N, CA, C and O of each residue as an XYZ file, in Angstrom:
444
protein
N       7.687    -15.911     23.413
C       6.555    -15.237     22.943
C       5.306    -16.007     22.817
O       5.369    -17.118     22.290
N       4.255    -15.580     23.208
C       3.079    -16.327     23.117
C       2.168    -16.383     21.702
O       2.034    -15.392     20.984
N       1.706    -17.384     21.479
C       1.010    -17.477     20.155
C       0.314    -16.083     19.584
O       0.508    -15.529     18.502
N      -0.460    -15.749     20.549
C      -1.395    -14.463     20.279
C      -0.384    -13.432     19.939
O      -0.547    -12.875     18.854
N       0.689    -13.054     20.707
C       1.527    -11.905     20.818
C       2.316    -12.127     19.251
O       2.621    -11.112     18.624
N       2.579    -13.313     18.749
C       3.160    -13.660     17.529
C       2.558    -13.132     16.306
O       3.017    -12.431     15.405
N       1.108    -13.787     16.567
C       0.038    -13.234     15.507
C      -0.063    -11.676     15.349
O      -0.097    -11.054     14.287
N      -0.100    -11.216     16.525
C      -0.108     -9.604     16.233
C       1.167     -8.835     15.634
O       1.234     -7.746     15.064
N       2.133     -9.755     15.953
C       3.507     -9.133     15.426
C       3.581     -9.269     13.792
O       4.091     -8.445     13.033
N       3.032    -10.344     13.480
C       3.108    -10.809     12.064
C       2.069     -9.806     11.300
O       2.299     -9.351     10.180
N       1.029     -9.556     11.974
C      -0.114     -8.552     11.400
C       0.501     -7.143     11.193
O       0.361     -6.509     10.147
N       1.290     -6.647     12.421
C       1.990     -5.471     12.571
C       3.114     -5.357     11.566
O       3.288     -4.241     11.077
N       3.821     -6.247     11.225
C       4.927     -6.232     10.288
C       4.399     -6.049      8.893
O       4.969     -5.269      8.129
N       3.230     -6.798      8.485
C       2.647     -6.884      7.307
C       2.119     -5.494      7.129
O       2.417     -4.892      6.097
N       1.321     -4.895      8.089
C       0.801     -3.447      7.956
C       1.951     -2.536      7.788
O       1.862     -1.614      6.978
N       3.050     -2.720      8.502
C       4.199     -1.771      8.388
C       4.820     -1.757      7.182
O       5.573     -0.816      6.930
N       4.626     -2.735      6.282
C       5.204     -2.705      4.839
C       4.400     -1.914      4.129
O       4.905     -1.265      3.213
N       2.890     -1.796      4.422
C       2.158     -0.999      3.604
C       2.132      0.477      4.205
O       1.205      1.185      3.812
N       2.956      0.979      5.028
C       2.769      2.170      5.766
C       3.793      3.056      5.034
O       4.680      3.630      5.666
N       3.686      3.148      3.898
C       4.521      4.120      3.210
C       3.890      4.546      1.891
O       3.448      3.750      1.063
N       3.887      5.889      1.766
C       3.063      6.520      0.558
C       3.667      5.883     -0.801
O       2.928      5.537     -1.722
N       4.820      5.781     -0.838
C       5.269      5.100     -2.136
C       4.814      3.749     -2.429
O       4.456      3.406     -3.556
N       4.828      3.030     -1.474
C       4.378      1.703     -1.623
C       2.839      1.689     -1.887
O       2.483      0.935     -2.792
N       1.998      2.308     -1.327
C       0.590      2.581     -1.638
C       0.554      2.909     -3.003
O      -0.188      2.245     -3.727
N       1.329      3.953     -3.552
C       1.192      4.465     -5.018
C       1.737      3.275     -6.111
O       1.358      3.230     -7.281
N       2.490      2.529     -5.631
C       2.782      1.285     -6.464
C       2.041      0.319     -6.391
O       2.139     -0.472     -7.329
N       1.143      0.026     -5.415
C       0.212     -0.981     -5.261
C      -1.052     -0.594     -6.314
O      -1.677     -1.405     -6.997
N      -1.247      0.792     -6.262
C      -2.396      1.462     -6.933
C      -1.902      1.330     -8.341
O      -2.734      1.182     -9.237
N      -0.623      1.369     -8.618
C      -0.231      1.488    -10.074
C      -0.314      0.036    -10.734
O      -0.378     -0.178    -11.944
N      -0.303     -0.902     -9.740
C      -0.386     -2.328    -10.220
C      -1.688     -2.892    -10.183
O      -1.906     -4.071    -10.463
N      -2.637     -2.001     -9.815
C      -4.056     -2.580     -9.733
C      -4.667     -3.294    -11.203
O      -5.425     -4.264    -11.195
N      -4.281     -2.755    -12.182
C      -4.662     -3.139    -13.466
C      -3.913     -4.142    -14.095
O      -4.308     -4.608    -15.164
N      -2.643     -4.620    -13.443
C      -1.849     -5.493    -14.085
C      -0.556     -5.431    -13.744
O      -0.198     -4.571    -12.939
N       0.412     -6.381    -14.330
C       1.828     -6.128    -14.093
C       2.396     -5.116    -14.715
O       1.876     -4.604    -15.707
N       3.726     -4.641    -14.115
C       4.547     -3.704    -14.915
C       6.044     -3.931    -14.364
O       6.380     -4.473    -13.311
N       6.854     -3.359    -15.379
C       8.362     -3.297    -14.970
C       8.656     -2.381    -14.059
O       7.851     -1.478    -13.833
N       9.787     -2.462    -13.427
C      10.357     -1.213    -12.710
C      10.461      0.219    -13.161
O      10.364      1.273    -12.531
N      10.714     -0.075    -14.595
C      10.976      1.177    -15.207
C       9.687      1.989    -15.404
O       9.553      3.193    -15.182
N       8.702      1.073    -15.887
C       7.371      1.673    -16.158
C       6.736      2.102    -14.790
O       6.018      3.101    -14.792
N       6.939      1.448    -13.673
C       6.388      1.886    -12.378
C       7.136      3.138    -11.734
O       6.589      3.996    -11.042
N       8.459      3.091    -12.079
C       9.277      4.283    -11.624
C       8.742      5.436    -12.389
O       8.373      6.407    -11.728
N       8.648      5.475    -13.619
C       8.139      6.673    -14.285
C       6.622      6.764    -13.740
O       6.295      7.933    -13.537
N       5.819      6.007    -13.512
C       4.457      6.197    -13.147
C       4.248      6.827    -11.887
O       3.401      7.705    -11.721
N       5.043      6.375    -10.950
C       4.962      6.926     -9.601
C       5.915      8.091     -9.255
O       5.921      8.683     -8.176
N       6.664      8.326    -10.236
C       7.732      9.476    -10.070
C       8.682      9.380     -8.931
O       8.817     10.287     -8.110
N       9.427      8.102     -8.897
C      10.611      7.904     -7.995
C      11.651      7.147     -8.852
O      11.386      6.562     -9.902
N      12.765      7.226     -8.323
C      14.077      6.845     -8.943
C      13.940      5.422     -9.154
O      13.282      4.824     -8.302
N      14.438      4.736    -10.140
C      14.498      3.174    -10.163
C      14.933      2.526     -9.043
O      14.365      1.524     -8.607
N      16.133      3.140     -8.423
C      16.681      2.301     -7.219
C      15.725      2.369     -5.937
O      15.645      1.466     -5.105
N      15.053      3.501     -5.901
C      13.938      3.689     -4.640
C      12.808      2.792     -5.181
O      12.238      2.014     -4.416
N      12.505      2.872     -6.349
C      11.101      1.867     -6.686
C      11.520      0.488     -6.599
O      10.736     -0.336     -6.129
N      12.753      0.117     -7.031
C      13.335     -1.214     -6.822
C      13.169     -1.626     -5.419
O      12.627     -2.696     -5.145
N      13.682     -0.699     -4.379
C      13.708     -1.242     -2.713
C      12.179     -1.432     -2.410
O      11.815     -2.459     -1.838
N      11.377     -0.577     -2.738
C       9.822     -0.643     -2.262
C       9.173     -1.878     -2.880
O       8.481     -2.632     -2.195
N       9.400     -2.081     -4.178
C       8.940     -3.352     -4.906
C       9.408     -4.686     -3.998
O       8.660     -5.585     -3.614
N      10.822     -4.570     -3.766
C      11.351     -5.701     -3.024
C      10.684     -5.886     -1.589
O      10.317     -7.019     -1.277
N      10.524     -4.927     -0.783
C       9.858     -4.998      0.198
C       8.543     -5.687      0.237
O       8.205     -6.602      0.988
N       7.800     -5.050     -0.772
C       6.443     -5.601     -0.913
C       6.308     -7.139     -1.505
O       5.323     -7.841     -1.276
N       7.315     -7.514     -2.211
C       7.603     -9.005     -2.714
C       7.711     -9.742     -1.510
O       6.940    -10.682     -1.313
N       8.758     -9.362     -0.505
C       9.243    -10.045      0.356
C       8.096    -10.274      1.322
O       8.052    -11.368      1.884
N       7.119     -9.325      1.590
C       5.913     -9.320      2.446
C       4.853    -10.106      2.047
O       3.886    -10.356      2.767
N       5.057    -10.633      0.542
C       4.035    -11.404     -0.028
C       3.048    -10.697     -0.799
O       2.166    -11.328     -1.380
N       3.108     -9.603     -0.848
C       2.149     -8.746     -1.408
C       2.244     -8.430     -2.976
O       1.258     -8.038     -3.600
N       3.362     -8.606     -3.506
C       3.588     -8.661     -4.687
C       4.291     -9.969     -5.266
O       5.079    -10.677     -4.638
N       3.919    -10.138     -6.408
C       4.757    -11.224     -7.280
C       5.743    -10.729     -8.230
O       5.676     -9.546     -8.567
N       6.724    -11.547     -8.743
C       7.540    -10.932     -9.665
C       7.745    -12.171    -10.572
O       7.726    -13.285    -10.048
N       7.966    -12.017    -12.084
C       8.271    -12.568    -12.871
C       9.322    -12.185    -13.688
O       9.232    -11.060    -14.181
N      10.480    -12.981    -13.998
C      11.735    -12.437    -14.626
C      11.549    -13.315    -16.140
O      11.332    -14.514    -16.320
N      11.711    -12.297    -17.030
C      11.878    -12.836    -18.704
C      13.185    -12.240    -18.983
O      13.222    -11.015    -19.096
N      14.274    -12.922    -19.112
C      15.441    -12.243    -19.434
C      15.991    -11.305    -18.336
O      16.172    -11.662    -17.172
N      16.245    -10.040    -18.835
C      16.575     -9.017    -17.958
C      15.359     -8.390    -17.477
O      15.526     -7.582    -16.564
N      14.387     -8.545    -17.811
C      13.201     -7.829    -17.448
C      12.176     -8.649    -16.580
O      11.703     -9.747    -16.874
N      11.913     -7.861    -15.395
C      11.261     -8.515    -14.217
C       9.896     -7.491    -14.110
O       9.924     -6.265    -14.011
N       8.783     -8.309    -14.156
C       7.580     -7.832    -14.249
C       7.003     -8.037    -12.712
O       7.120     -9.090    -12.085
N       6.416     -6.945    -12.263
C       5.970     -7.049    -10.667
C       4.231     -6.894    -11.035
O       3.688     -6.146    -11.848
N       3.706     -7.779    -10.216
C       2.307     -7.847    -10.116
C       1.412     -8.007     -8.783
O       2.144     -8.586     -7.981
N       0.326     -7.790     -8.260
C      -0.235     -8.027     -6.972
C      -0.404     -9.596     -6.864
O      -0.950    -10.237     -7.761
N       0.021    -10.088     -5.888
C       0.177    -11.472     -5.443
C      -1.311    -11.839     -5.184
O      -1.807    -12.847     -5.687
N      -1.939    -11.072     -4.462
C      -3.390    -11.372     -4.141
C      -4.171    -10.063     -4.073
O      -3.906     -9.209     -3.227
N      -5.180     -9.915     -5.018
C      -6.028     -8.909     -5.044
C      -6.835     -8.534     -3.921
O      -7.390     -7.440     -3.818
N      -6.897     -9.588     -2.966
C      -7.581     -9.269     -1.798
C      -7.135     -8.083     -0.746
O      -7.772     -7.763      0.258
N      -5.918     -7.512     -1.192
C      -5.497     -6.530     -0.533
C      -6.168     -5.363     -0.911
O      -6.178     -4.475     -0.058
N      -6.756     -5.128     -2.021
C      -7.369     -4.031     -2.334
C      -8.785     -3.573     -1.672
O      -9.118     -2.402     -1.489
N      -9.620     -4.831     -1.319
C     -10.400     -4.355     -0.357
C     -10.089     -3.900      1.104
O     -10.854     -3.181      1.746
N      -9.007     -4.339      1.532
C      -8.244     -3.806      2.797
C      -8.217     -2.379      2.674
O      -8.695     -1.618      3.515
N      -7.601     -1.994      1.520
C      -7.038     -0.596      1.240
C      -8.353      0.388      1.250
O      -8.369      1.510      1.757
N      -9.405     -0.227      0.618
C     -10.738      0.405      0.512
C     -11.580      0.611      1.867
O     -12.404      1.489      2.121
N     -11.137     -0.440      2.648
C     -11.539     -0.243      4.078
C     -10.978      0.786      4.767
O     -11.694      1.543      5.423
N      -9.679      0.933      4.705
C      -9.006      1.918      5.284
C      -9.382      3.429      4.846
O      -9.500      4.385      5.613
N      -9.547      3.430      3.408
C     -10.107      4.598      2.843
C     -11.438      5.162      3.427
O     -11.697      6.350      3.617
N     -12.203      4.122      3.665
C     -13.745      4.225      4.366
C     -13.581      4.939      5.706
O     -14.290      5.903      5.995
N     -12.675      4.473      6.491
C     -12.465      4.741      7.665
C     -11.779      6.106      7.860
O     -12.082      6.786      8.840
N     -10.944      6.499      7.041
C     -10.364      7.709      7.005
C     -11.316      8.804      6.568
O     -11.273      9.887      7.152
N     -12.151      8.601      5.604
C     -13.095      9.727      4.892
C     -14.005      9.737      6.101
O     -14.272     10.857      6.538
N     -14.530      8.695      6.720
C     -15.634      8.963      7.995
C     -15.057      9.812      8.942
O     -15.817     10.644      9.438
N     -13.583      9.796      9.410
C     -13.092     10.581     10.147
C     -12.991     12.045      9.873
O     -13.200     12.927     10.707
N     -12.658     12.216      8.651
C     -12.552     13.396      7.940
C     -13.975     14.209      8.122
O     -14.046     15.354      8.570
N     -15.114     13.396      7.687
C     -16.464     13.753      7.731
C     -16.862     14.288      9.185
O     -17.581     15.271      9.363
N     -16.320     13.540     10.164
C     -16.860     13.876     11.573
C     -15.743     15.143     11.990
O     -16.087     15.998     12.807
N     -14.707     15.165     11.502
C     -13.782     16.464     11.804
C     -14.404     17.672     11.080
O     -14.399     18.777     11.622
N     -14.926     17.478      9.890
C     -15.801     18.449      9.142
C     -17.043     18.877      9.990
O     -17.316     20.077     10.021
N     -17.778     18.032     10.645
C     -18.961     18.468     11.123
C     -18.553     19.075     12.544
O     -19.268     19.902     13.109
N     -17.492     18.660     13.018
C     -17.212     19.130     14.176
C     -16.662     20.714     14.130
O     -17.032     21.525     14.978
N     -15.869     21.018     13.201
C     -15.323     22.469     12.836
C     -16.434     23.159     12.571
O     -16.513     24.296     13.035
N     -17.578     22.600     11.735
C     -18.751     23.460     11.266
C     -19.266     23.739     12.511
O     -19.547     24.923     12.694
N     -19.486     22.899     13.508
C     -20.177     23.286     14.489
C     -19.516     24.411     15.725
O     -20.212     25.127     16.445
N     -18.011     24.337     15.737
C     -17.402     25.201     16.210
C     -17.547     26.654     15.907
O     -17.626     27.603     16.686
N     -17.569     26.609     14.216
C     -17.658     27.785     13.675
C     -18.936     28.524     13.965
O     -18.973     29.747     14.097
N     -20.070     27.667     14.066
C     -21.353     28.245     14.406
C     -21.558     28.448     15.641
O     -22.623     28.934     16.021
N     -20.690     28.152     16.386
C     -20.740     28.292     17.726
C     -21.754     27.379     18.650
O     -22.270     27.712     19.717
N     -21.868     26.357     18.067
C     -22.873     25.540     18.907
C     -22.063     24.640     19.879
O     -22.649     23.890     20.658
């Protein structure tokens, strides 16, 4: 595999980890600071096993960090630079929605 292909694979794998609604909700829930699995599970309304699975995938990808204190594990965002990336995605989607709305309005008006 060429170096460039490998770079694209790494990027695609990273983005693939983010490509799940529950994981995006978990990231949003961790925006203001670390939380336990139980707190996150309750906040995002997922079972604890499902929450743990998603948190583990985010941690393995280096997106989250975890700290254990006794039996309690607190998850936090490893690098807050992820949030501008997510905001950029939101901006792109918002512009697409605006464009679609303009196109639909034009169709409705018969232009």
